[in-house]
Rosetta silent file (secondary structure, phi, psi, omega in degrees, C-alpha in Angstrom):
SEQUENCE: XXXXXXXXXXXXXXXXXXXXXXXXXXXXXXXXXXXXXXXXXXXXXXXXXXXXXXXXXXXXXXXXXXXXXXXXXXXXXXXXXXXXXXXXXXXXXXXXXXXXXXXXXXXXXXXXXXXXXXXXXXXXXXXXXXXXXXXXXXXXXXXXXXXXXXXXXXXXXXXXXXXXXXXXXXXXXXXXXXXXXXXXXXXXXXXXXXXXXXXXXXXXXXXXXXXXXXXXXXXXXXXXXXXXXXXXXXXXXXXXXXXXXXXXXXXXXXXXXXXXXXXX
SCORE:     score description
SCORE:     0.000 S_00000001
   1 L     0.000  -36.979  179.753    0.000    0.000    0.000 S_00000001
   2 H   -64.822  -29.938  179.513    2.813    2.348    0.734 S_00000001
   3 H   -68.565  -42.275 -178.668    4.134    1.795   -2.736 S_00000001
   4 H   -67.237  -28.808 -179.862    0.805    2.800   -4.347 S_00000001
   5 H   -72.574  -25.279 -179.392    0.619    6.042   -2.347 S_00000001
   6 H   -79.528  -25.893 -176.975    3.953    7.279   -3.729 S_00000001
   7 H   -69.341  -42.769 -179.823    2.920    6.803   -7.345 S_00000001
   8 H   -57.520  -14.956 -179.893    0.032    9.356   -7.326 S_00000001
   9 H   -80.009   14.102  176.978    2.617   12.049   -6.529 S_00000001
  10 H   -60.666  -25.636  175.349    3.701   11.955  -10.176 S_00000001
  11 H   -52.602  -21.409  177.345    2.093   15.429  -10.722 S_00000001
  12 H   -60.244  -33.940  179.153    5.295   16.790   -9.152 S_00000001
  13 H   -68.400  -38.485  177.728    7.054   15.896  -12.346 S_00000001
  14 H   -69.500  -34.434  177.605    4.441   17.840  -14.315 S_00000001
  15 H   -62.701  -38.126 -178.260    4.765   20.731  -11.958 S_00000001
  16 H   -69.388  -26.357  178.886    8.458   20.854  -12.639 S_00000001
  17 H   -82.184  -35.067  179.742    7.752   20.960  -16.376 S_00000001
  18 H   -68.146  -41.661  175.892    5.096   23.669  -16.201 S_00000001
  19 H   -61.619  -30.876  179.412    7.229   26.108  -14.223 S_00000001
  20 H   -66.087  -32.025  177.790    9.888   25.532  -16.840 S_00000001
  21 H   -85.090  -11.906 -175.067    7.393   26.618  -19.500 S_00000001
  22 H   -79.362  -19.573 -176.848    6.130   29.534  -17.413 S_00000001
  23 L   -63.184   56.596  170.900    9.125   31.877  -17.702 S_00000001
  24 L   -75.075   -7.935  176.801    7.160   33.983  -20.106 S_00000001
  25 H   -72.931  -23.567 -178.293    8.393   36.847  -17.958 S_00000001
  26 H   -63.770  -46.172  175.123   11.824   36.512  -19.542 S_00000001
  27 H   -58.560  -32.225 -179.792   10.608   37.784  -22.928 S_00000001
  28 H   -67.193  -30.149  179.322    9.008   40.692  -21.087 S_00000001
  29 H   -69.858  -34.880  178.925   12.406   41.590  -19.634 S_00000001
  30 L  -101.549   41.153 -179.055   13.900   41.714  -23.097 S_00000001
  31 L   -69.297  162.485  179.954   10.914   43.545  -24.486 S_00000001
  32 H   -54.948  -31.821 -179.423   11.350   46.041  -27.378 S_00000001
  33 H   -65.769  -35.617 -179.539   11.202   48.934  -24.919 S_00000001
  34 H   -69.596  -39.315  178.442   14.255   47.614  -23.080 S_00000001
  35 H   -67.029  -34.293  179.200   16.200   47.230  -26.294 S_00000001
  36 H   -60.651  -42.380  177.616   15.243   50.768  -27.314 S_00000001
  37 H   -64.561  -33.454 -179.515   16.888   52.180  -24.200 S_00000001
  38 H   -65.367  -42.491  179.533   20.028   50.179  -24.992 S_00000001
  39 H   -73.320  -27.716  179.604   20.362   51.762  -28.450 S_00000001
  40 H   -66.414  -30.395 -178.779   19.574   55.191  -27.088 S_00000001
  41 L   -70.225  -22.896  177.334   22.666   55.056  -24.900 S_00000001
  42 L   -85.840   98.654 -174.589   24.911   54.744  -27.997 S_00000001
  43 L   -84.885   85.367  178.584   25.013   58.380  -29.034 S_00000001
  44 H   -67.259  -24.015 -178.849   25.989   58.091  -32.690 S_00000001
  45 H   -61.525  -31.804 -179.367   25.026   61.743  -33.115 S_00000001
  46 H   -63.786  -37.466  179.529   28.150   62.849  -31.275 S_00000001
  47 H   -68.181  -42.478 -176.166   30.389   61.250  -33.902 S_00000001
  48 H   -71.874  -28.035 -179.021   28.471   62.785  -36.792 S_00000001
  49 H   -75.941  -28.077 -179.236   28.467   66.293  -35.321 S_00000001
  50 H   -73.673  -35.507 -175.875   32.244   66.386  -34.917 S_00000001
  51 H   -61.062  -48.739  179.908   32.984   65.448  -38.518 S_00000001
  52 H   -62.507  -38.090 -179.807   31.306   68.465  -40.174 S_00000001
  53 H   -63.249  -40.319 -177.069   32.923   70.887  -37.720 S_00000001
  54 H   -69.103  -42.044 -175.966   36.339   69.398  -38.424 S_00000001
  55 H   -80.415  -18.797 -177.090   36.020   69.374  -42.171 S_00000001
  56 H   -75.317  -37.097 -175.107   34.452   72.821  -42.390 S_00000001
  57 H   -67.427  -47.406 -179.319   37.367   74.749  -40.905 S_00000001
  58 H   -65.501  -35.617 -176.237   40.208   73.627  -43.213 S_00000001
  59 H   -69.880  -29.214 -177.945   38.145   74.017  -46.361 S_00000001
  60 H   -84.600  -29.550 -174.100   37.131   77.564  -45.489 S_00000001
  61 H   -70.046  -43.570 -178.661   40.534   78.855  -44.339 S_00000001
  62 L   -66.861  -26.681 -174.300   42.635   78.428  -47.513 S_00000001
  63 L   -89.095   16.056 -174.989   39.991   80.119  -49.683 S_00000001
  64 L   -64.912  -61.809 -176.604   39.917   83.307  -47.599 S_00000001
  65 L  -150.297   61.182  177.015   41.944   85.699  -49.822 S_00000001
  66 L   -84.667  141.128  175.240   44.161   83.884  -52.284 S_00000001
  67 L   -66.534  131.848  179.925   45.392   85.768  -55.311 S_00000001
  68 L   -57.196  142.699 -178.133   43.651   84.381  -58.430 S_00000001
  69 H   -58.829  -35.634 -176.998   45.863   82.077  -60.466 S_00000001
  70 H   -65.857  -21.352 -178.615   45.271   84.129  -63.626 S_00000001
  71 H   -82.722  -10.502 -178.811   46.928   87.193  -62.034 S_00000001
  72 L   -83.419  158.153  176.208   50.246   85.387  -61.556 S_00000001
  73 L   -55.765  143.707 -175.101   53.047   85.361  -64.177 S_00000001
  74 H   -53.750  -43.840 -178.896   52.383   82.735  -66.897 S_00000001
  75 H   -66.994  -35.148  177.448   55.424   80.594  -66.096 S_00000001
  76 H   -67.714  -35.925  175.340   54.541   80.619  -62.408 S_00000001
  77 H   -60.658  -42.242  179.771   51.027   79.478  -63.315 S_00000001
  78 H   -62.662  -42.090  179.958   52.504   76.529  -65.222 S_00000001
  79 H   -64.670  -42.356  179.500   54.655   75.529  -62.241 S_00000001
  80 H   -61.791  -44.771  179.061   51.679   75.735  -59.880 S_00000001
  81 H   -63.219  -36.003  177.648   49.571   73.544  -62.175 S_00000001
  82 H   -62.750  -46.073 -179.432   52.436   71.051  -62.375 S_00000001
  83 H   -70.394  -33.014  177.744   52.652   70.791  -58.581 S_00000001
  84 H   -67.972  -24.941  177.835   48.875   70.619  -58.230 S_00000001
  85 L   -79.306   -9.993  178.418   48.908   67.593  -60.518 S_00000001
  86 L  -100.044  119.710 -173.966   51.259   65.780  -58.134 S_00000001
  87 L   -85.382  -42.150 -173.286   49.343   64.290  -55.202 S_00000001
  88 L   -81.277  132.977  177.362   52.053   62.775  -52.997 S_00000001
  89 H   -57.717  -35.380 -179.858   54.215   65.152  -50.908 S_00000001
  90 H   -63.708  -38.149  179.023   57.242   62.953  -51.581 S_00000001
  91 H   -66.851  -36.444  176.690   56.799   63.415  -55.338 S_00000001
  92 H   -66.665  -38.807  177.676   56.656   67.201  -54.882 S_00000001
  93 H   -60.791  -44.408  179.288   59.823   67.000  -52.815 S_00000001
  94 H   -64.338  -35.113  178.409   61.535   65.071  -55.633 S_00000001
  95 H   -64.780  -39.748  177.248   60.391   67.697  -58.132 S_00000001
  96 H   -63.299  -41.914  178.149   62.070   70.419  -56.053 S_00000001
  97 H   -62.460  -37.538  177.924   65.301   68.418  -55.985 S_00000001
  98 H   -62.554  -44.688  177.033   65.095   68.086  -59.771 S_00000001
  99 H   -59.608  -43.835 -177.732   64.782   71.873  -60.100 S_00000001
 100 H   -63.086  -40.213 -178.837   67.733   72.354  -57.771 S_00000001
 101 H   -70.510  -21.790 -176.302   70.023   70.009  -59.688 S_00000001
 102 H  -104.261    3.389  178.079   69.220   71.768  -62.965 S_00000001
 103 L   -78.302  133.290  179.148   69.579   75.383  -61.818 S_00000001
 104 L   -64.951  129.629 -178.882   72.519   77.182  -63.383 S_00000001
 105 L   -62.854  148.173  177.520   75.126   77.998  -60.688 S_00000001
 106 L   -87.498  136.798  179.426   75.593   81.629  -59.729 S_00000001
 107 L   -62.324  144.324 -173.888   79.034   83.102  -60.347 S_00000001
 108 H   -60.347  -28.570 -178.431   81.019   83.576  -57.156 S_00000001
 109 H   -66.168  -18.906  179.919   81.345   87.342  -57.708 S_00000001
 110 H   -97.159   -0.733  178.108   77.593   87.675  -57.133 S_00000001
 111 L   -86.918   68.949 -177.186   77.557   85.738  -53.865 S_00000001
 112 L  -106.668  168.971  178.411   77.698   88.904  -51.806 S_00000001
 113 L   -65.470  -29.831  179.234   76.036   89.956  -48.563 S_00000001
 114 L   -68.256  -30.773 -179.277   73.783   92.280  -50.562 S_00000001
 115 L   -95.267   -1.178 -177.038   72.467   89.329  -52.580 S_00000001
 116 E   -81.533  136.466  178.676   72.192   86.948  -49.642 S_00000001
 117 L   -84.390  125.961  179.044   68.713   85.961  -48.446 S_00000001
 118 L   -86.386  150.935  175.667   68.262   86.446  -44.714 S_00000001
 119 L    81.175   19.431  177.989   66.279   84.031  -42.534 S_00000001
 120 L  -104.572  148.163  176.914   67.068   80.872  -44.521 S_00000001
 121 L   -63.858  -41.583  179.132   68.269   77.574  -43.063 S_00000001
 122 L  -104.971  171.597  176.653   70.827   77.320  -45.883 S_00000001
 123 L   -81.476  129.640 -179.544   72.865   79.970  -47.652 S_00000001
 124 E  -136.306  137.441  176.670   70.979   81.478  -50.598 S_00000001
 125 E  -125.732  142.396 -179.934   71.950   84.248  -52.989 S_00000001
 126 E  -131.676  129.522  175.918   69.724   86.061  -55.484 S_00000001
 127 E  -118.179  145.757  179.411   70.820   88.335  -58.306 S_00000001
 128 E  -138.352  143.211  174.817   68.534   90.460  -60.488 S_00000001
 129 E  -153.013  164.695 -179.119   69.041   92.563  -63.618 S_00000001
 130 E   -97.713  141.386  173.789   66.968   94.019  -66.457 S_00000001
 131 L   -87.462 -172.648 -176.524   66.999   92.728  -70.019 S_00000001
 132 L   -64.021  -25.550  179.380   66.687   94.944  -73.109 S_00000001
 133 L   -92.987   10.210 -179.093   62.899   95.058  -72.720 S_00000001
 134 L    62.167   30.963  168.613   63.222   96.115  -69.073 S_00000001
 135 L   -94.750  151.744 -174.542   61.917   92.808  -67.814 S_00000001
 136 E   -86.079  133.566  174.310   63.576   91.356  -64.721 S_00000001
 137 E  -114.204  129.479 -179.400   65.923   88.377  -65.008 S_00000001
 138 E  -109.630  147.740  169.903   66.780   86.470  -61.833 S_00000001
 139 E  -133.047  150.298 -177.825   69.679   84.200  -60.983 S_00000001
 140 E  -154.452  164.069  177.458   70.103   82.283  -57.726 S_00000001
 141 E  -160.746  160.200  179.162   72.177   79.667  -55.971 S_00000001
 142 E  -155.710  158.944  177.202   72.351   77.822  -52.642 S_00000001
 143 L   -87.949    2.225  176.584   74.555   75.339  -50.807 S_00000001
 144 L  -119.688  132.649 -177.942   71.505   73.066  -50.321 S_00000001
 145 H   -63.890  -39.817 -179.664   69.922   71.179  -53.235 S_00000001
 146 H   -65.349  -47.187  178.621   66.419   71.512  -51.757 S_00000001
 147 H   -64.368  -35.651  176.208   66.761   75.253  -51.146 S_00000001
 148 H   -62.849  -35.469  176.693   68.283   75.571  -54.588 S_00000001
 149 H   -65.547  -39.961  176.900   65.146   73.893  -55.931 S_00000001
 150 H   -64.622  -41.421  177.767   62.939   76.453  -54.187 S_00000001
 151 H   -64.541  -40.140  179.377   65.073   79.248  -55.615 S_00000001
 152 H   -63.276  -36.411  178.338   64.872   77.674  -59.078 S_00000001
 153 H   -59.672  -43.475  179.824   61.088   77.585  -58.819 S_00000001
 154 H   -73.108  -39.361  179.158   61.032   81.345  -58.261 S_00000001
 155 H   -59.830  -47.597  179.806   63.714   82.048  -60.880 S_00000001
 156 H   -68.523  -37.271 -175.290   61.768   80.166  -63.547 S_00000001
 157 H   -76.685  -26.737 -173.899   58.395   81.522  -62.441 S_00000001
 158 H  -109.740  -23.845 -176.200   59.321   85.204  -62.212 S_00000001
 159 L   -63.285  144.381  177.551   62.137   85.802  -64.729 S_00000001
 160 L    83.363    8.928 -179.717   61.298   87.679  -67.909 S_00000001
 161 E  -110.718  154.756  178.331   58.343   89.544  -66.404 S_00000001
 162 L   -67.800  157.650 -175.808   57.905   93.317  -65.818 S_00000001
 163 H   -57.167  -46.505 -176.616   58.590   94.778  -62.396 S_00000001
 164 H   -57.088  -39.690 -178.403   54.960   95.647  -61.662 S_00000001
 165 H   -69.217  -37.205 -179.171   53.853   92.063  -62.238 S_00000001
 166 H   -69.750  -43.106 -177.711   56.587   90.627  -60.008 S_00000001
 167 H   -65.419  -29.300 -176.385   55.926   93.029  -57.137 S_00000001
 168 L   -86.076    1.739  176.334   52.212   92.206  -57.177 S_00000001
 169 L   -71.224  121.910  179.985   52.753   88.461  -56.667 S_00000001
 170 L   -81.725  140.781  177.657   51.228   87.594  -53.302 S_00000001
 171 L   -63.292  -12.538  179.343   53.162   85.212  -51.014 S_00000001
 172 L   -67.619  -10.930 -179.505   49.899   83.277  -50.638 S_00000001
 173 H   -64.135  -15.896  176.428   50.626   81.517  -53.932 S_00000001
 174 H   -60.587  -33.196  177.941   52.637   79.037  -51.816 S_00000001
 175 H   -63.513  -38.464  179.278   49.276   77.613  -50.719 S_00000001
 176 H   -66.028  -31.072  178.059   48.416   76.915  -54.358 S_00000001
 177 H   -68.298  -30.414 -179.415   51.670   74.983  -54.737 S_00000001
 178 L    71.102   38.109 -177.251   50.658   72.704  -51.861 S_00000001
 179 L   -94.744    3.304 -174.676   54.182   72.487  -50.455 S_00000001
 180 L   -57.846  -39.864 -177.451   53.188   72.759  -46.791 S_00000001
 181 L   -78.617  -17.306 -178.568   53.545   69.024  -46.171 S_00000001
 182 L   -93.053  -16.021 -175.595   56.829   68.846  -48.077 S_00000001
 183 L  -119.761  145.740  171.769   58.552   71.736  -46.272 S_00000001
 184 L   -75.567  160.991  178.410   59.386   72.451  -42.653 S_00000001
 185 H   -56.557  -37.461  179.820   58.196   75.823  -41.273 S_00000001
 186 H   -67.331  -38.594  176.932   61.764   77.183  -41.425 S_00000001
 187 H   -65.853  -39.919  179.627   62.108   76.149  -45.090 S_00000001
 188 H   -63.349  -42.123  177.325   58.751   77.732  -45.853 S_00000001
 189 H   -64.318  -39.928  177.744   59.832   81.011  -44.223 S_00000001
 190 H   -62.302  -38.852  178.724   63.080   80.910  -46.177 S_00000001
 191 H   -62.553  -44.114  179.035   61.128   80.446  -49.390 S_00000001
 192 H   -68.049  -32.967  176.407   58.987   83.502  -48.642 S_00000001
 193 H   -67.273  -33.804  174.837   62.113   85.502  -47.768 S_00000001
 194 H   -61.504  -47.990  179.525   63.516   84.627  -51.205 S_00000001
 195 H   -60.366  -42.038 -179.075   60.372   85.990  -52.835 S_00000001
 196 H   -62.261  -44.636  179.834   60.530   89.120  -50.705 S_00000001
 197 H   -65.743  -39.453  178.296   64.158   89.828  -51.683 S_00000001
 198 H   -61.679  -41.448  179.968   63.387   89.222  -55.371 S_00000001
 199 H   -68.503  -37.684  178.223   60.522   91.704  -55.245 S_00000001
 200 H   -67.219  -38.919  178.173   62.648   94.306  -53.474 S_00000001
 201 H   -67.121  -38.368  177.634   65.405   93.875  -56.051 S_00000001
 202 H   -62.412  -42.522  178.506   62.877   94.207  -58.866 S_00000001
 203 H   -65.761  -39.108  178.498   61.602   97.446  -57.354 S_00000001
 204 H   -62.275  -43.251  178.082   65.152   98.688  -56.929 S_00000001
 205 H   -62.631  -36.606  179.417   65.883   98.000  -60.607 S_00000001
 206 H   -62.587  -45.575 -178.376   62.736   99.900  -61.571 S_00000001
 207 H   -67.141  -41.295  179.112   63.833  102.986  -59.654 S_00000001
 208 H   -61.088  -45.446 -179.000   67.367  102.775  -61.035 S_00000001
 209 H   -63.564  -42.536 -179.147   66.084  102.473  -64.589 S_00000001
 210 H   -65.762  -40.243 -179.447   63.669  105.340  -64.173 S_00000001
 211 H   -66.680  -39.103  179.521   66.295  107.578  -62.667 S_00000001
 212 H   -66.238  -33.799 -179.592   68.716  106.807  -65.484 S_00000001
 213 H   -75.225  -34.622 -170.675   66.059  107.675  -68.070 S_00000001
 214 H  -101.047   -1.138 -178.382   64.893  110.919  -66.475 S_00000001
 215 L  -133.021  146.299  175.824   68.106  112.481  -65.267 S_00000001
 216 L  -105.729   87.145 -177.692   71.329  113.517  -66.930 S_00000001
 217 L  -106.996  156.923 -178.957   73.848  112.641  -64.229 S_00000001
 218 L   -75.007  -54.827  178.539   77.589  112.201  -64.555 S_00000001
 219 L   -98.785   97.089 -171.154   77.970  109.037  -62.510 S_00000001
 220 H   -61.446  -40.301 -172.158   74.873  107.105  -63.549 S_00000001
 221 H   -70.007  -44.026 -166.962   75.186  104.232  -61.107 S_00000001
 222 H   -65.498  -50.518 -175.809   75.731  105.927  -57.793 S_00000001
 223 H   -68.763  -35.796 -179.056   72.790  108.294  -57.581 S_00000001
 224 H   -64.488  -38.117  177.965   70.361  105.789  -59.064 S_00000001
 225 H   -66.876  -39.933  177.971   71.244  103.235  -56.400 S_00000001
 226 H   -62.088  -41.524 -178.937   70.812  105.885  -53.721 S_00000001
 227 H   -64.796  -40.995  179.960   67.401  106.784  -55.100 S_00000001
 228 H   -65.448  -40.441  178.810   66.259  103.172  -55.143 S_00000001
 229 H   -65.426  -35.681  179.174   67.416  102.641  -51.575 S_00000001
 230 H   -63.622  -42.630  178.872   65.580  105.797  -50.509 S_00000001
 231 H   -66.151  -44.110 -178.733   62.316  104.514  -51.942 S_00000001
 232 H   -63.965  -31.917 -178.961   62.799  101.062  -50.436 S_00000001
 233 L   -88.434    0.890  179.452   63.528  102.574  -47.030 S_00000001
 234 L    76.720   17.699 -178.707   60.479  104.837  -47.212 S_00000001
 235 L   -92.759  137.596  179.189   62.669  107.942  -47.329 S_00000001
 236 L   -69.722  -15.234  176.814   61.549  110.882  -49.424 S_00000001
 237 L   106.931   -1.657  178.109   65.129  111.406  -50.541 S_00000001
 238 L    56.559   33.916  178.319   65.980  114.563  -48.520 S_00000001
 239 L    80.836   -8.350 -176.284   65.416  116.716  -51.609 S_00000001
 240 L   -96.861  -23.047 -176.234   68.123  114.845  -53.509 S_00000001
 241 L  -122.307  130.681  176.469   66.004  111.986  -54.813 S_00000001
 242 L  -112.382  103.201 -179.257   62.719  112.272  -56.674 S_00000001
 243 L   -88.033  141.522 -178.196   60.928  108.956  -56.611 S_00000001
 244 L   -73.339  163.247  177.210   58.126  108.377  -59.106 S_00000001
 245 H   -63.040  -40.875 -178.037   54.535  107.736  -58.135 S_00000001
 246 H   -62.183  -46.417 -179.326   54.678  104.238  -59.606 S_00000001
 247 H   -62.805  -41.424  179.627   57.741  103.238  -57.615 S_00000001
 248 H   -65.425  -41.256  179.031   56.252  104.612  -54.414 S_00000001
 249 H   -64.057  -40.555  178.019   52.964  102.808  -55.009 S_00000001
 250 H   -64.098  -39.406  177.664   54.762   99.527  -55.643 S_00000001
 251 H   -63.468  -41.920  179.881   56.724  100.019  -52.444 S_00000001
 252 H   -64.926  -34.242  177.785   53.492  100.673  -50.539 S_00000001
 253 H   -62.204  -42.377  178.743   51.993   97.477  -51.961 S_00000001
 254 H   -64.515  -40.642 -178.471   54.860   95.457  -50.528 S_00000001
 255 H   -71.197  -38.886 -177.060   54.515   97.157  -47.150 S_00000001
 256 H   -64.048  -31.247  179.270   50.715   96.888  -46.994 S_00000001
 257 H   -68.406  -25.108  176.144   50.854   93.125  -47.363 S_00000001
 258 L    55.418    9.734  171.122   52.988   93.119  -44.195 S_00000001
 259 L    51.375   59.644 -179.743   54.211   89.664  -45.170 S_00000001
 260 L   -77.243   78.455 -175.098   51.905   87.629  -43.023 S_00000001
 261 H   -74.469  -21.146  179.848   53.918   84.431  -43.387 S_00000001
 262 H   -83.989    6.045 -177.322   52.249   82.708  -40.476 S_00000001
 263 H   -74.441  -30.758  175.878   48.866   82.813  -42.208 S_00000001
 264 L    48.701    0.000    0.000   49.415   79.371  -44.013 S_00000001
């Protein structure tokens, strides 16, 4: 009899199976509302808001006030287009070295302190003179192949052009070349100093030429050089030098730009 009384307790086995089927509460715990809160915590919006802010600033800064490409000397335009067609900074670097190796050396007699570019990592000299059509011809040299390449770029880009056109070249054209990644800041400053000296020499030649044309002096060279230096230094000439309006305006253009080399 005791054996038969234990058998009717078989419902315990069914009870154990029904509770196992009852955890319908588990789906309620992982209900869609709970999953919604989980996705809400991943703020994807933060990632997307940073990207536009980051990309907006660089694209707007270079286009602030660049001199139009068409206003630059034709040969300089060609060089800029050549560099713009080269994507890799290393390839642009190699192009500069190529220019440097092919630049005609400057004669030692012209490697003077007056022709030396200040503020360069390497030694650089620049010479300028006028051809028969009163266009400026530049020559340059350096003890560094890379710096020589930068000088060659300017020599090729500016030579054979009138003074007014050379003086009006804005230093911002370096941005169009896209050399920022290929040059250190000191090299970049040296490059701009080369351009500055070339423009000052071009202006000096203009004043010398004008003085020689408009005055009948005995020693042609001496007074003309004094007059050019007076204009470049912002001096009226102390009654001895009469600088033309054009020369003065060109000088003011160079000064007004104030050579903001840190603008990048």
